[in-house]
C-alpha positions in Angstrom: 87.0 10.0 55.4 88.6 6.9 56.7 86.2 4.1 55.8 84.4 1.5 57.8 85.1 -1.5 60.1 83.4 -4.3 58.2 83.8 -6.8 61.0 80.1 -6.5 62.0 79.0 -7.8 58.5 78.4 -11.6 58.3 79.5 -11.6 54.5 83.1 -11.2 53.6 84.8 -8.6 51.4 84.1 -8.6 47.6 80.5 -10.0 48.2 77.6 -10.3 45.7 74.0 -11.3 46.1 70.6 -11.1 44.4 67.8 -8.8 45.3 65.1 -11.5 45.6 62.9 -12.3 42.7 63.7 -14.8 39.9 62.0 -15.7 36.7 59.8 -18.8 36.2 57.7 -20.9 38.5 60.1 -23.8 39.4 61.3 -23.3 43.0 64.0 -26.1 42.7 65.4 -24.6 39.5 65.5 -21.1 41.1 67.2 -22.4 44.2 69.7 -24.3 42.1 70.5 -21.3 40.1 70.8 -18.9 43.1 72.9 -21.3 45.2 75.2 -22.2 42.3 75.9 -18.6 41.3 76.0 -17.0 44.7 78.1 -19.6 46.5 79.1 -17.3 49.4 76.0 -15.2 49.8 72.9 -16.8 48.4 69.3 -15.8 49.0 65.8 -17.3 49.1 64.4 -17.1 45.6 60.9 -15.5 45.2 58.9 -16.5 42.1 56.0 -13.9 41.6 55.2 -15.5 38.2 53.2 -18.2 40.0 50.5 -15.7 40.7 48.6 -14.1 43.8 50.3 -15.3 47.0 53.8 -15.5 45.3 53.7 -11.8 44.6 55.6 -9.4 46.9 52.6 -8.3 48.9 50.8 -11.6 49.1 54.0 -13.5 50.1 54.5 -11.2 53.1 50.8 -11.1 53.9 51.0 -14.9 54.4 53.6 -14.3 57.0 51.4 -12.1 59.2 50.4 -13.4 62.7 46.7 -13.2 63.7 46.0 -10.9 60.7 44.9 -12.2 57.3 44.5 -10.9 53.7 42.6 -12.0 50.6 42.7 -11.0 47.0 40.1 -8.4 45.8 39.9 -6.8 42.3 41.7 -3.8 43.7 44.4 -5.8 45.4 45.1 -7.4 48.8 42.6 -6.6 51.5 42.6 -7.4 55.2 40.1 -10.2 56.1 38.7 -11.8 59.2 40.1 -15.3 58.8 42.7 -17.2 56.7 41.3 -18.2 53.3 42.6 -19.8 50.2 44.8 -17.0 49.3 46.5 -17.1 52.6 46.8 -20.9 52.4 48.3 -20.7 48.9 50.9 -18.1 50.0 52.0 -20.3 52.9 52.1 -23.3 50.6 54.4 -21.6 48.2 56.6 -20.4 51.0 57.0 -24.0 52.2 57.9 -25.1 48.7 60.5 -22.4 48.4 62.1 -23.3 51.7 62.0 -27.0 50.8 64.0 -26.2 47.7 66.3 -23.8 49.6 67.1 -26.6 52.2 67.8 -29.1 49.5 70.3 -27.0 47.8 72.0 -25.7 51.0 72.9 -29.0 52.6 76.2 -28.4 54.6 76.2 -24.6 53.8 77.6 -22.2 56.4 77.7 -18.5 55.8 75.3 -15.6 55.2 71.9 -16.3 53.8 69.5 -13.6 52.8 65.8 -13.8 53.3 63.5 -11.1 51.9 60.1 -9.8 53.0 58.2 -6.6 52.4 58.8 -3.8 55.0 56.0 -2.4 57.2 55.5 0.8 55.2 55.3 -0.5 51.8 52.9 -3.1 53.2 50.8 -0.5 54.9 50.6 1.5 51.5 49.5 -1.7 49.6 47.2 -3.6 52.0 43.6 -2.4 52.1 41.3 -2.1 55.1 37.8 -3.4 54.9 36.6 0.0 53.7 39.0 -0.2 50.7 41.4 2.4 51.9 45.1 1.6 52.5 46.2 0.5 56.0 48.3 3.7 55.8 45.2 5.8 56.4 44.8 4.5 60.0 47.7 4.9 62.4 46.3 2.3 64.8 46.1 -0.3 61.9 49.6 0.6 60.9 50.8 -0.2 64.5 48.9 -3.5 64.5 50.2 -4.5 61.1 53.7 -3.7 62.1 53.4 -5.8 65.2 51.9 -8.7 63.3 54.8 -8.5 60.7 57.4 -8.5 63.4 56.0 -11.7 64.9 55.8 -13.2 61.4 59.3 -12.3 60.6 60.5 -13.8 63.9 58.8 -17.1 63.1 60.0 -17.1 59.5 63.6 -16.6 60.3 63.4 -19.2 63.1 62.3 -21.8 60.4 65.1 -20.7 58.1 67.7 -21.2 60.7 66.3 -24.7 61.5 66.2 -25.8 57.9 69.7 -24.3 57.2 71.6 -24.7 60.5 74.8 -23.2 59.3 73.2 -20.1 58.0 74.0 -16.6 59.3 70.6 -15.2 58.4 70.3 -11.7 56.9 66.9 -10.1 56.5 66.2 -7.8 53.6 63.1 -5.6 54.0 61.7 -4.4 50.7 60.4 -0.8 51.0 59.9 0.4 47.4 57.0 2.7 48.6 59.0 4.2 51.5 59.8 7.4 49.8 56.2 7.9 48.7 55.1 7.3 52.2 57.4 9.9 53.6 56.6 12.3 50.9 52.7 12.1 51.1 52.6 10.7 47.6 50.5 7.3 48.2 47.1 7.8 46.5 43.8 7.1 48.3 41.3 4.5 47.0 39.6 7.2 44.9 42.9 8.1 43.1 42.0 11.8 43.5 43.9 12.5 46.8 47.0 11.3 48.5 47.5 10.0 52.1 49.1 12.5 54.5 52.9 12.1 54.8 53.8 9.9 57.8 55.9 11.5 60.4 59.6 10.6 60.0 59.9 9.6 63.7 57.0 7.2 63.4 58.4 5.6 60.3 61.8 5.3 62.0 60.3 3.8 65.2 58.2 1.2 63.3 61.3 0.1 61.2 63.2 -0.3 64.4 60.5 -2.5 65.8 60.7 -4.9 62.9 64.5 -4.8 62.9 64.5 -5.9 66.4 62.3 -8.9 65.7 64.7 -10.2 63.2 67.5 -10.7 65.7 69.8 -10.6 62.5 71.5 -7.9 60.3 68.8 -6.0 58.5 69.3 -4.7 54.8 66.6 -2.3 53.5 66.0 -2.3 49.7 64.6 1.0 48.4 64.5 0.9 44.4 63.4 4.5 44.1 65.1 7.9 44.0 66.0 9.8 47.2 66.7 6.9 49.3 66.4 8.1 53.1 69.9 7.0 54.1 70.0 9.0 57.3 66.6 7.7 58.5 67.4 4.0 57.7 70.8 4.4 59.5 69.3 5.8 62.6 66.7 3.1 62.6 69.6 0.5 62.9 69.8 -0.8 59.3 73.1 -2.9 58.7 72.9 -2.2 55.0 70.9 -0.2 52.5 70.1 -1.6 49.1 69.5 0.7 46.1 69.6 1.1 42.3 72.9 2.7 41.9 71.6 4.3 38.6 69.2 6.5 40.3 71.8 8.1 42.6 72.7 11.8 42.2 75.6 13.8 43.6 73.3 15.7 46.0 73.2 12.4 48.0 77.0 12.1 48.5 77.0 13.5 51.9 74.2 11.2 53.1 75.9 8.2 51.6 79.2 9.2 53.1 77.7 9.6 56.5 76.1 6.1 56.2 79.4 4.5 55.3 81.3 6.3 57.9 78.6 5.3 60.4 79.2 1.7 59.7 76.4 1.0 57.2 77.0 -1.3 54.2 76.0 -0.3 50.7 74.2 -2.9 48.5 74.8 -1.2 45.2 72.4 -2.3 42.3 74.6 -2.0 39.3 73.0 -4.3 36.5 69.5 -3.9 35.1 67.0 -6.5 36.1 65.7 -7.1 32.6 67.6 -8.5 29.6 70.2 -6.2 28.2 73.8 -6.3 26.9 76.2 -6.6 29.9 79.5 -4.7 29.9 82.6 -6.2 31.4 82.3 -6.7 35.2 85.0 -4.1 36.0 83.3 -1.6 33.8 80.0 -2.2 35.6 81.4 -0.9 38.9 83.0 2.1 37.5 80.2 4.3 38.9 80.9 2.9 42.4 84.5 3.6 42.2 83.7 7.1 41.1 81.3 7.5 44.1 84.1 6.4 46.4 86.5 9.0 44.9 84.0 11.8 45.3 83.4 10.9 48.9 87.1 10.8 49.6 87.0 7.3 51.0 90.0 5.0 50.9 89.8 2.6 47.9 90.9 -0.1 50.2 87.6 0.0 52.0 85.5 -0.3 48.9 85.3 -4.1 48.7 84.5 -4.3 52.5 81.7 -1.7 52.5 80.0 -2.5 49.2 78.0 -5.6 48.2 77.2 -5.9 44.5 73.7 -6.8 43.4 71.3 -6.4 40.4 69.4 -3.1 40.3 66.2 -4.8 41.4 64.6 -8.2 41.3 64.9 -10.5 38.2 61.3 -11.7 37.8 61.1 -9.8 34.5 64.3 -11.3 33.1 64.8 -14.5 31.0 66.1 -17.5 32.9 69.4 -17.2 30.8 69.9 -13.5 31.6 69.1 -14.1 35.4 71.8 -16.6 35.5 74.4 -14.3 33.6 73.5 -11.4 35.8 74.1 -13.2 39.1 77.5 -14.5 37.8 78.3 -10.9 36.5 77.7 -9.5 40.0 80.0 -12.0 41.5 82.8 -11.1 39.0 82.1 -7.4 39.4 82.4 -7.6 43.2 85.7 -9.4 42.9 87.0 -6.7 40.6 86.5 -4.2 43.4 88.9 -6.1 45.6 91.4 -6.8 42.9 91.4 -3.4 41.4 90.0 -0.9 43.9 91.3 2.0 42.1 
């Protein structure tokens, strides 16, 4: 295998970034931490500790166009009109963008923004009858169209606030493998929803990718990442927990890299733990490269280093250490690719 031409990536070699969530409730402090630690590839911090509307599903529900959701005891449910939950989600997004804008004055380069992908959203949002949107193919199509419009508007606002940014969209799809495998439970909990056809999954992802008009990275923090499907859908990069990979996935990963897909390798736990030296943290990535028969010289171009998942459950001190650790680990790939 010869490696990949990385010229299509807006980030440079030896890149590192975060997954999205950060601890605490202070948007300014989170933006300061992220932009300070990730000087060449920052991201928009998310603060789920603030409560409903700042959580993963609520934050994305607040982006939807002509579709609204409210909090019920069972979770987020589609409603007829915007209520206080929608207003709260939009207010917090504005606060996050204000903080990001403040700490990116004069910045030019890649800037990552995250939102939940259409299939995890369909598995989590409820229809009025209490069942997941996933249970209704027509509702899934409507939700994906609404999300695509919301993404388009959101990224336009990010570009307006940070004119020098080369925006990168990350779609969080932690439920994607469950959707494909028919493992999403019904409201009763006694059955599961039927597996969604892979062609339908791919087509819907492609629709949302197209709305972004930007490179798209899909984050799947679950085993059995569907590398081939995401690559066919047009993902620029695939983000995953490197600790969950097995050798049976080598062929799919190798095909993705050879096809020009970047790997966002999550190498550091998202909750407080002792950190090894940065060079040691990427030992598994180097081992993977050797198994795939890829040139060591392509490693720093093809791989972006990240935490394994979001940092919402970490202490603020650990979150700062992890981001700095990822930056040093990424540099070690370029300095010592072997």
